[in-house]
N, C-alpha and C positions, 0 to 999 in steps of 0.2 A: 359144682361149686369147686376152686380150687383154693386149698389150704395156704397159699401164701399171698401177701399183699401184692396186689398190684398198682401197676402207674396211675396215679391220680389225674383225674381230668380237671380237677383244680388244683389247691396246692394247701399242704400244711405246716406252717411254720412253727417250731418249736423253738420257744422262748425263755428268756426268764426274767421275773420282777424281783426288785428288792423292796421289800415292805416296811415303810417305819410305822405301821399301825401293828404289825407283828412284831417288831424289833423289842426283844426283852420280854416277851410273853410268858404267862406266870408257869406253863410245861415247858421251857426252854425249846421248842420245837422251831425249826429251822426259819427265820424270815426273808428268805431268796426262795421262791416258789415256781416252778417250772409253770409255763402259760401256752397253751396250743393255740392259735388261731389258723382258722381254715377260711381260705379266701376259695371262690367258686370260678367254674371255667370261664375265663374271658376277662377276668379282673385284671391281668397283667396286658393286654390289649387295647383295654378302653379306660384310658387314663385320668378322664373327666367325669367318669360313672362312679356313684356314691351309693352304698348299700344299707339296707337294714342289717342291724346284728342282733344274734340270737346266744345267749349265753346257758351254758349246757356246765351244771353242777350237778355232784353224787352221791351217792347213799355214803350209810354209816360203814366206816373203815375204807372207803374209797382214796387212792391217790391215782393222780392224772394217768400214769403210763398204765395204769389196768386198762384203759380206753386200748390198748393194743392186745389185750387178751382174746382167744378167739375162744368161742365156745364150737362145740362139734355140726359142722356141717351150716356155720354160718359166718356170715361176714362179722368183722367189728363193727363199731359203731362211726368210726368215723370213715370206713369203705362205704358204710350206708348213707352218710351223708353226702360224700359225693357222687356217689351211683343217683341218689337222688335228684342233684342238680346238674348231672351232666346227661341225665335223662329226659329234664325238664319235667321232673315231677312237681316241682314247685318253682316261683320265682327266686332268684339269685340271692342269698345274704350271705354276712360274715359269721361264721360260727366259732364262738369262744369256748374253750374247754378250759375251765378255773380249778385249780387245787387248794381246798380249804382241810386238807386232812391235819387230824392232831393226833399225838402219839396215845390218847384216851379213847380213840374211835372216830372222832370227828369233831363239829364245832355247831351243828343247825344252822352256822350262816348266819350267828347272833354275834354280838359282842359280850363277852362274859368276862369277867375278874378272875375265873379260876382257867379259863381256856386262851382268850387273846381277844382281840378285836376285828374277828371275821367278817362280821357284816362292815364296818368301816372299810377294810380292805378289800371285799369285794366293790360295794358300790364306790368308795372316793379313790382308790387307787386304780384297780383294775380297768375300770370303764374309761374313766380318762385317758388310762396308758394306752389302751387300744384303741379309744377314738384319734390321739396322737399319732399313730403310728401306720393305721391304715384308714383306707376311704371310706368309711361310715356315715350314715345320716346320724348325727351327733345329736339328736332328740329326743324324748322318752315317748312320740309317737313310732318312732323306728327303731325301736329295742322292746325284746321280751327276755324271756330266763325259762329254762327248762329243764326238770328234773325228776328224779325216781327215789323213793322211802324218803330219806332224810333230806336227800335233794328235791324230793317233791315238798317236802317242808320249805324248803328254803325257799324254791319256787312260787308257791303260795304266800309266805310272810314279806318277803323283801319287796315286790312291789305294794304290797299295803304299807310297809314302813316308808317307801321310797318312791311314791307315785310321780315324782319328779323324773325318774331316770327309767321308770320301764312301764309299758303299756298291752302288756301280754305276756301271759305263763302258760306253763304247761306243765301238770302235777300229775305223776303215773303213781299212784298206790302215795301220797304222801303222807306223812303222817300226820293225824288228825285224830279229834275225837278220843281223847287222851284216856278215857275210863275204857276203852272198847282194846286201843292197843297198846297200851303201858301198863298200867294198873295190874291185869291180870298174873303179869310175870312178878309183882312185887313178891309173891309168897312163895317163889320159887327160890329167889334171891336170899330171901331169909333163912330157907331150908338150907340153902346148902353153904351160907357162911357158917350157922350154928355148925352143921357135921362135918365141915370139910376145912374150915377157917377158924374156929372159935370165936365165931362172928366178927372176925374184923376185917374191913375192906383193906388195909395196908397188907394183912399177909396174901390175901388173895392176888394184889397186885404183884409183891414179889413172886408170888409162884408164876403168875402167867410170864413174868420177864425172866423165869429162869429154863423157859422150855418155848418148844414153838408154841405159836398162840392159836388158839383153838384145839389144839389137841386133848381138851377135858369138856365133856358135853355141854359145861354150863357156862364156858366160857363167854358167851355171847350174851347169856341174858345177863350176867351179872356186869359186863362192861355197859351193855345198854345202859342199865340202870344207873350207875354211876355216872357215867357219861350224860346223859338227859340231866341228871342232876344237877352235873357241872354247868350245864347252860340255861339252866332255866329259874335254878334256886342256888347260884352261891352268892354267898354274902360280899360285901364291897371288900373285905380283906382277901378274899379267894376261898374262903372255909366253904367246901361243898357241903349242901343241907339235902339229905334224903329226905322223901316227904312221907317215910312210914318208919316205924321203930324196928332197928335191925333185928331186934330179938324176938319180936311179937310179929312185925308186918304190919300191927295196928296204923291207920293213915296219922301224920301228924297236919291236923286241918290248913294251919297257915300257911306249910310246904305245900301242900298239895294246892291251893288257891294259888299259889305261885306259879305252878307250872301249869294250870287251867288258865291264867290269863294269857298265856301263850300259844295255846290251843287255836288254831286256823277258826273251829268253832266257834268258839268264843271272838277270835278278836275282829270276824267279819263285822258285827253291828259297830263296832268302834272305828272300823275302817270302812264304814258304806260310800263314803262318798269315792274314795280311792277305788274300790272295787268296781264300782259303776261307770269310773271312767276309763276301765280296762278297754282295749278293744281286742281283745282274744282273751279267752280263757277255757284251757281244755282240762278236764279231769278223766282219769280212768283209774281201773283196778279191774285185778282178777277176782271172780267169786269165790275161788279159794284161797283167797289170802290168809297165809297163817297167821296175821297179824290183824285180821278183819280190817283191812285199810280199805276194802269195798264198803263196809259201814261208813269208816271215814269220811269216804269220797262223797257220798250219798247224803252225811249231813252237812258237810260243805256245800253241796248242792242246793239241799233246802236251805242254809243259810243267805246264800245269793240269790236264792228266787225272792225271798223274804223281803230281801231289799231292792229287787228290783234289778239284779245284776246279770247282764247277758252272758250264758256260759253253755258249753256242751259235756255232757258226762256220757261215757261209754265204760260198760262193766261187759267184761268177758271173760271165756273159760279159763282160765290160768289160777295158779298160787303166786306168792310174791315174787319169787326168783324166774330167772330168764325170760324175763320177758321186754327185752331189748329191740324186739322186733316190731315195738310198738313205738319205739322210738321218732320213728321217720313220719308215721303219721302225724305225731303232732307238730313235727319240725314244718311241714308242709302246711300243716294248720296257721303254723305262728306266720311262718315267711310269707304265706298267701294274705292273711289279715294286715299283717305289715307294710305290703306293697299296694295295698287298696289306699287310695287317697283319705289325708287324713282329715 
């Protein structure tokens, strides 16, 4: 394997989109966002042909240009996408790489008064933008979404909320079963806030922004708890409500229930018709996932079974990180399903 990008058989267009949904967002994050659109081999030579589209979203702290990062002896994901279609490993599709980064870590691809309208941005701005500029088959039967971790969460909930836009999804270790993936870290946050920051999240953010992010061992845990609260339990005025007492860690039931209402495991029964309408649902996770998201994927699978929604579940020997080699498998799965007669 060569350590440099090779010439693609398809094409990766690097674009920008100016978002009205994100303009003036509470965090002051940019409303002009990068957007990458991959078109498969043959796209430029078959002007009458239209393609299914698959949207790719990132995990927590993800920003679009991270897709160019290379792990040791591994291709980048855009390179894997190109190889998949160039080799005939899947029917051709347009692949859209979406940026929903925020300065507190992420957006969970939801609209929130504390972070911004990222669900609206994805569904009502990015999708029409792509359909207007590329030869997609602009209907829900020919559109799917894929992601890992927080991106896997977004891939699960976006089709539930907008089944008019998406008919397929792939969730790699998507955030789910919140009592397993989130709750155990609340106690760590409480202890660190008390010992290092006098119980103050404001002091934590001041410290984090004064030095390289991730340079203290607790950065990820504190960032994650605050970011999730900003997405799941912010008040209409943007006030972020933690689901626990920051002094003791005791759950605040009313706020925790707001979190649980956004848990895909709990959402599926409320969106049963939407999930039964999906043409393709892929779930997977590593059996050594550090946040026990394999348990979450099994719980999601059980809920899908209960409502009679077809899906596939794969558990494999790995942790949460460095599982990008799994992405082409679900991409091929989605592209194949979308290419079949609806």
